[in-house]
C-alpha positions as CSV (number, residue, x, y, z in Angstrom):
1,M,0.3,5.2,-21.4
2,P,-0.9,1.8,-22.7
3,L,-4.5,1.1,-21.9
4,F,-3.8,-2.0,-20.3
5,V,-1.9,-0.2,-17.4
6,Y,-5.5,1.5,-16.5
7,V,-7.1,-1.9,-16.8
8,L,-4.6,-3.0,-14.1
9,S,-5.3,0.1,-12.2
10,L,-8.9,-0.4,-12.0
11,A,-7.9,-3.9,-10.4
12,V,-5.7,-2.3,-8.1
13,F,-8.6,-0.1,-7.2
14,A,-10.9,-2.8,-6.0
15,Q,-7.9,-4.6,-4.1
16,G,-7.0,-1.1,-2.5
17,T,-10.5,-0.6,-1.5
18,S,-10.4,-4.0,0.2
19,E,-7.1,-3.5,1.9
20,F,-7.9,-0.2,3.3
21,M,-11.7,-0.4,4.0
22,L,-11.1,-1.5,7.4
23,A,-9.8,1.8,8.5
24,G,-13.9,2.6,8.4
25,L,-15.0,-0.7,9.5
26,V,-13.3,-1.1,12.7
27,P,-15.8,-0.1,15.0
28,G,-18.7,-2.3,13.2
29,I,-16.7,-5.5,13.1
30,A,-15.6,-5.0,16.8
31,H,-19.1,-4.7,17.8
32,D,-20.6,-7.6,15.5
33,M,-17.9,-9.9,16.1
34,S,-17.8,-9.3,20.1
35,V,-14.1,-8.4,20.0
36,S,-11.8,-5.6,20.9
37,V,-11.2,-2.7,18.8
38,A,-7.3,-3.5,18.7
39,A,-8.4,-7.3,17.7
40,A,-10.7,-5.6,14.8
41,A,-7.7,-3.5,13.6
42,S,-5.7,-6.6,13.8
43,L,-7.4,-7.5,10.4
44,T,-5.3,-4.8,8.9
45,S,-2.1,-6.6,10.2
46,A,-3.6,-9.8,8.9
47,Y,-3.7,-8.5,5.3
48,A,-0.4,-7.1,5.6
49,V,1.0,-10.8,6.6
50,G,-0.7,-12.3,3.7
51,M,0.7,-9.6,1.4
52,I,4.3,-10.2,2.9
53,V,4.3,-14.2,2.4
54,G,2.4,-14.1,-0.8
55,A,4.2,-11.6,-2.7
56,P,7.5,-13.7,-3.1
57,V,5.6,-16.9,-3.3
58,M,3.2,-15.8,-5.8
59,A,5.8,-13.9,-8.0
60,A,8.3,-17.1,-7.8
61,L,5.3,-19.4,-8.5
62,S,3.8,-17.3,-11.5
63,A,7.1,-15.9,-13.1
64,R,6.7,-18.7,-16.0
65,W,2.7,-18.5,-16.3
66,P,1.2,-16.4,-18.9
67,R,0.6,-13.2,-18.0
68,R,-3.2,-13.3,-18.7
69,R,-3.7,-16.6,-16.9
70,A,-1.9,-15.3,-13.6
71,L,-3.7,-11.9,-13.4
72,A,-7.0,-13.5,-14.0
73,G,-6.5,-16.3,-11.7
74,F,-5.2,-14.0,-8.8
75,L,-8.3,-11.7,-9.3
76,A,-11.1,-14.2,-9.5
77,A,-9.6,-15.9,-6.1
78,F,-9.7,-12.3,-4.5
79,V,-13.5,-12.5,-5.5
80,V,-14.0,-15.7,-3.9
81,V,-12.6,-15.0,-0.6
82,H,-14.4,-11.7,-0.4
83,V,-17.5,-13.9,-0.7
84,V,-16.8,-16.3,2.1
85,G,-15.6,-13.2,4.3
86,A,-19.1,-11.6,4.0
87,V,-20.9,-14.8,4.9
88,T,-18.8,-16.1,7.9
89,A,-19.8,-15.5,11.5
90,S,-16.3,-16.4,12.8
91,F,-13.8,-14.0,13.6
92,P,-11.0,-16.4,12.8
93,V,-12.4,-17.5,9.6
94,L,-12.5,-13.8,8.8
95,F,-9.0,-13.3,9.7
96,G,-8.3,-16.2,7.4
97,T,-9.9,-14.8,4.5
98,R,-8.0,-11.6,4.9
99,V,-4.5,-13.4,4.8
100,V,-5.7,-15.5,1.7
101,A,-7.1,-12.3,0.0
102,A,-3.7,-10.6,0.6
103,I,-1.9,-13.4,-0.8
104,V,-3.7,-13.4,-4.0
105,N,-3.7,-9.8,-4.0
106,A,0.2,-9.9,-3.9
107,G,0.5,-12.3,-6.6
108,F,-1.6,-9.8,-8.7
109,L,0.4,-6.8,-7.6
110,A,3.6,-8.2,-8.4
111,V,2.8,-9.4,-12.0
112,A,0.9,-6.4,-12.6
113,M,3.9,-4.1,-12.0
114,S,6.2,-6.2,-13.9
115,V,3.5,-6.1,-16.7
116,A,2.9,-2.3,-16.3
117,T,6.5,-1.3,-16.5
118,G,7.4,-3.8,-19.2
119,L,4.9,-2.1,-21.5
120,V,6.8,1.3,-21.6
121,A,10.0,2.7,-22.2
122,P,12.4,3.0,-19.3
123,E,12.2,6.6,-18.8
124,R,8.4,6.1,-18.4
125,R,8.4,3.3,-15.7
126,P,7.8,6.1,-12.8
127,R,4.7,6.9,-14.5
128,A,3.5,3.5,-15.2
129,T,4.2,2.7,-11.5
130,A,2.4,5.8,-10.4
131,T,-0.4,5.0,-12.7
132,L,-0.9,1.5,-11.4
133,L,-0.7,2.7,-7.8
134,S,-3.2,5.6,-8.6
135,G,-5.7,2.7,-8.4
136,V,-4.7,2.3,-4.4
137,T,-5.2,6.1,-3.9
138,L,-8.1,6.4,-5.6
139,S,-9.7,3.4,-3.5
140,C,-8.8,5.8,-0.4
141,V,-10.6,8.7,-2.1
142,I,-13.7,7.0,-3.4
143,G,-13.7,3.2,-2.4
144,V,-12.7,3.5,1.2
145,P,-15.1,6.5,2.2
146,A,-18.1,4.7,0.0
147,G,-17.3,1.6,2.1
148,A,-17.5,3.2,5.3
149,L,-21.0,5.0,4.4
150,L,-22.2,1.6,2.9
151,G,-20.9,-0.1,6.2
152,D,-22.9,2.6,8.4
153,W,-25.8,2.0,6.5
154,S,-26.2,-1.6,5.7
155,G,-23.2,-3.2,8.1
156,W,-19.6,-4.2,7.2
157,R,-20.8,-7.4,5.5
158,S,-22.3,-5.5,2.6
159,V,-18.9,-3.8,2.1
160,F,-17.3,-7.2,1.4
161,W,-20.0,-8.0,-1.0
162,A,-19.4,-4.8,-2.7
163,V,-15.7,-5.4,-3.1
164,A,-16.4,-8.9,-4.5
165,A,-19.0,-7.0,-7.2
166,L,-16.4,-4.3,-7.9
167,C,-13.8,-6.8,-8.8
168,L,-15.9,-8.5,-11.7
169,P,-15.5,-5.7,-14.5
170,A,-11.9,-5.6,-13.7
171,L,-11.7,-9.4,-14.1
172,A,-13.7,-9.3,-17.5
173,L,-11.3,-6.5,-18.5
174,V,-8.4,-8.6,-17.9
175,F,-9.6,-11.5,-19.6
176,R,-10.3,-9.2,-22.7
177,S,-7.2,-6.8,-22.7
178,A,-4.4,-8.7,-20.9
179,P,-1.3,-9.4,-23.2
180,S,-1.6,-12.6,-24.9
181,S,2.0,-13.3,-24.8
182,S,3.6,-15.7,-22.4
183,A,6.0,-15.3,-19.7
184,P,9.5,-15.5,-20.1
185,R,10.8,-18.8,-21.2
186,P,12.1,-20.8,-18.3
187,H,15.9,-20.4,-19.0
188,D,15.1,-16.6,-18.9
189,V,14.1,-16.6,-15.5
190,S,16.4,-17.6,-12.5
191,I,14.3,-17.2,-9.2
192,R,17.6,-18.2,-7.2
193,R,19.5,-15.6,-9.1
194,E,17.0,-12.7,-8.7
195,A,16.8,-13.7,-5.2
196,R,20.3,-12.9,-4.4
197,E,19.7,-9.1,-5.3
198,L,18.2,-9.0,-2.0
199,R,22.0,-8.9,-0.6
200,A,22.7,-5.7,-2.5
201,R,23.3,-2.8,-0.1
202,P,21.2,-0.4,-2.2
203,V,18.3,-2.9,-2.3
204,Q,18.4,-3.8,1.4
205,L,18.4,0.4,2.1
206,A,15.3,0.9,-0.4
207,L,13.6,-1.9,1.5
208,L,14.2,-0.6,4.8
209,L,12.9,2.6,3.8
210,A,9.7,1.6,2.3
211,A,8.9,-0.7,5.1
212,L,9.5,2.2,7.8
213,V,7.4,5.0,5.6
214,N,4.5,2.6,5.2
215,G,4.8,1.6,8.6
216,A,4.1,5.1,9.6
217,T,1.3,5.3,7.3
218,F,-0.4,2.5,8.6
219,A,0.0,3.0,12.3
220,T,-2.3,6.1,12.1
221,F,-4.5,5.2,9.0
222,A,-5.7,1.8,10.9
223,Y,-6.7,4.0,13.9
224,L,-8.1,6.9,11.6
225,A,-11.9,6.2,12.2
226,V,-11.2,5.9,16.1
227,I,-9.1,9.1,16.3
228,A,-12.0,11.0,14.5
229,T,-14.7,9.6,16.8
230,D,-12.9,9.1,20.2
231,V,-10.1,11.9,19.8
232,A,-11.6,14.6,17.8
233,G,-15.3,13.8,19.0
234,L,-16.8,13.6,15.5
235,P,-20.0,11.7,14.6
236,G,-19.4,8.4,12.7
237,V,-20.6,10.1,9.5
238,A,-18.0,12.4,9.4
239,V,-15.4,9.5,9.3
240,P,-15.8,8.8,5.5
241,G,-15.1,12.7,4.9
242,L,-11.7,12.2,7.0
243,L,-10.8,9.0,5.1
244,A,-11.6,10.9,1.8
245,A,-9.5,13.9,2.8
246,F,-6.6,11.3,3.6
247,G,-7.2,9.8,0.0
248,V,-7.6,13.2,-1.8
249,G,-4.0,13.8,-0.5
250,A,-2.6,10.3,-1.4
251,F,-3.7,10.7,-5.0
252,I,-2.5,14.1,-5.2
253,G,1.1,12.9,-3.8
254,V,1.2,9.9,-6.2
255,T,0.5,11.9,-9.1
256,I,3.2,14.3,-8.4
257,A,5.6,11.6,-7.6
258,G,4.8,10.1,-11.0
259,R,5.6,13.3,-12.9
260,V,8.8,14.3,-10.9
261,G,9.9,10.5,-11.3
262,D,9.6,10.8,-15.2
263,E,11.7,13.9,-15.0
264,G,14.6,12.5,-12.7
265,V,15.2,9.1,-14.1
266,G,18.6,7.7,-13.6
267,N,20.1,4.2,-13.3
268,G,18.8,3.9,-9.6
269,R,21.8,1.9,-8.3
270,L,23.6,4.5,-6.5
271,G,21.3,6.1,-4.2
272,M,18.3,8.4,-4.0
273,R,17.6,11.6,-5.5
274,P,17.9,14.5,-3.1
275,G,14.4,15.6,-3.3
276,L,13.3,12.0,-1.9
277,I,15.8,12.5,1.2
278,R,14.6,16.1,1.9
279,T,10.9,14.8,1.9
280,L,11.8,12.0,4.3
281,Y,12.8,14.6,6.7
282,V,9.8,16.4,6.5
283,L,7.6,13.4,6.9
284,P,7.8,12.9,10.9
285,V,7.1,16.7,11.3
286,G,3.7,16.1,9.6
287,W,2.9,13.0,11.6
288,A,3.7,15.0,14.8
289,V,1.5,18.0,13.9
290,L,-1.4,15.4,13.2
291,A,-0.7,13.7,16.6
292,S,-0.7,17.2,18.3
293,T,-4.1,18.6,16.6
294,S,-5.9,15.2,16.2
295,A,-8.3,16.6,19.1
296,Y,-9.6,19.5,16.7
297,P,-11.4,18.5,13.6
298,V,-10.3,21.2,11.1
299,P,-6.6,20.8,11.6
300,L,-7.2,17.1,11.8
301,F,-8.8,17.3,8.4
302,I,-6.0,19.5,7.0
303,A,-3.2,17.4,8.6
304,A,-4.8,13.9,6.9
305,V,-4.5,15.8,3.4
306,I,-1.0,16.6,4.1
307,Q,0.1,13.3,5.5
308,G,-1.7,11.4,2.6
309,G,0.2,13.2,0.1
310,L,3.6,13.1,1.6
311,S,3.0,9.3,2.7
312,F,1.9,7.7,-0.7
313,G,4.1,10.2,-2.7
314,I,7.3,8.9,-0.9
315,G,5.8,5.3,-1.0
316,S,5.2,5.4,-4.6
317,T,8.7,7.0,-5.4
318,L,10.1,4.2,-3.1
319,V,8.6,1.4,-5.0
320,H,10.0,2.6,-8.2
321,H,13.4,2.9,-6.4
322,V,13.3,-0.5,-4.9
323,M,12.4,-1.9,-8.7
324,S,15.3,0.4,-9.9
325,V,17.9,-0.8,-7.8
326,A,16.6,-4.4,-8.1
327,S,16.7,-4.3,-11.8
328,R,18.6,-7.3,-12.4
329,A,15.5,-9.1,-10.7
330,P,12.6,-8.1,-13.2
331,S,10.1,-11.1,-11.9
332,L,10.7,-10.5,-8.2
333,S,11.4,-6.7,-8.0
334,G,7.8,-5.9,-7.7
335,A,7.4,-8.5,-5.1
336,F,10.4,-7.1,-3.0
337,A,8.7,-3.8,-3.0
338,T,5.3,-5.3,-2.0
339,V,7.0,-7.1,0.8
340,A,8.7,-3.9,2.0
341,L,5.6,-2.0,2.1
342,N,3.5,-4.8,3.6
343,A,5.9,-5.5,6.4
344,G,5.6,-1.9,7.2
345,A,1.7,-2.3,7.1
346,F,2.1,-5.3,9.6
347,L,4.6,-3.5,12.0
348,G,2.8,0.0,12.2
349,P,-0.8,-1.1,13.3
350,L,0.7,-3.5,15.6
351,L,3.0,-1.2,17.3
352,A,0.1,1.5,17.3
353,G,-2.2,-1.4,18.9
354,A,0.1,-2.2,21.6
355,A,0.6,1.4,22.5
356,T,-3.2,2.2,22.4
357,E,-4.3,-0.8,24.2
358,A,-2.0,-0.1,27.3
359,T,-3.0,3.6,27.5
360,H,-6.5,3.8,25.8
361,D,-5.3,6.8,23.9
362,H,-5.6,6.4,20.4
363,R,-3.4,9.6,19.8
364,L,-0.6,7.6,20.4
365,A,-1.2,5.7,17.1
366,A,0.0,9.1,15.4
367,W,2.9,9.4,17.7
368,G,4.0,5.7,16.7
369,S,3.8,7.1,13.1
370,V,6.2,9.9,14.3
371,V,8.9,7.5,15.3
372,L,8.7,5.2,12.3
373,S,8.9,8.0,9.9
374,A,11.8,9.4,12.1
375,S,13.6,6.3,12.0
376,A,13.1,6.5,8.1
377,A,14.7,9.9,8.0
378,A,17.6,9.0,10.4
379,V,18.4,5.8,8.1
380,A,18.6,8.1,5.1
381,L,20.5,10.8,6.8
382,R,23.0,8.1,8.4
383,T,23.4,6.4,4.7
384,R,23.8,9.7,2.8
385,P,27.5,10.0,3.1
386,A,27.8,6.3,1.5
387,N,26.1,7.6,-1.6
388,A,26.7,9.8,-4.2
389,S,26.5,13.8,-3.2
390,P,23.3,15.6,-4.0
391,A,24.4,16.8,-7.3
392,E,25.9,13.6,-8.4
393,G,22.8,11.7,-7.2
394,A,20.7,13.8,-9.6
395,H,22.4,13.2,-12.6
396,R,23.7,9.6,-12.4
């Protein structure tokens, strides 16, 4: 794997820490800003909105930029907005910084996915995608739990400062190691033509599945700290451990998905591999187990590991699947995947917030994950006859 893919993964680690750190900071932000838990949790949705808006816009704007300038510019802007978030006393301003941070994160990720897959041979692209996204899962294993501990010791603002500092080494390495080649020549990039790829049925199916699966992931993840303390009765110091358990599972899931993807690569335009479809059927069962056992600490930790692995493993596979079925849109396919994932990241906490706010039962966040993941399984089941048979899908 080219060294620069790992440099990109380091930057994604810093950005992933920012995206997911709120799972451990919601109680502190709610108290400090004098807002409800649901309002504080909505910062996760704010980030998702920024990613949804930012991914296609930033990918389109930067399609003709030199890759080094695009990556460095997005990452530098990410540092600035975290400094603003760390010093503000206004919840609306904090909300705004999350949106802006997400927009520049979306731009960085869209360019990074295009660069990472462009640096390797076609049969190695699933591994490159998984390596890039391993920065996200490592942020769950290391960055988010460490952020939760730091927030518990020094307040949530210190975590924003830490994320800004964490981005600086990645920024320096991007300046030093990014490919010096420019973006494609203007006549090589047709944003309008690439955008038309969204009309293709395989692309729409892949995007829908990615949104539903990630919606299920974030419906519970956004409330994991509250589930730990209010449902399982764990002390606040146990929250980083639970987040780390979820992150360990996520890292394992993404790693396995990358290796399996390398072994089963095809042209991707005729549907999903049978293994992915079968895993989609298992996902809602796992969320139901987590919801049912969330009052018991040991089963909750075990379920967090399993669901982290399933959710991020499937999510990583679906990212590659989106980019594969949208292969005629090389500049925007990463943006398509980013929009789908973050549409789910917006929808999941929103639905979970509505349910938990009405009932004050935070277990309903996990039951929301059951509904969303079951919907994904139903979509896969309903559309399967239109695709190739399992044997064909595995070999095309």
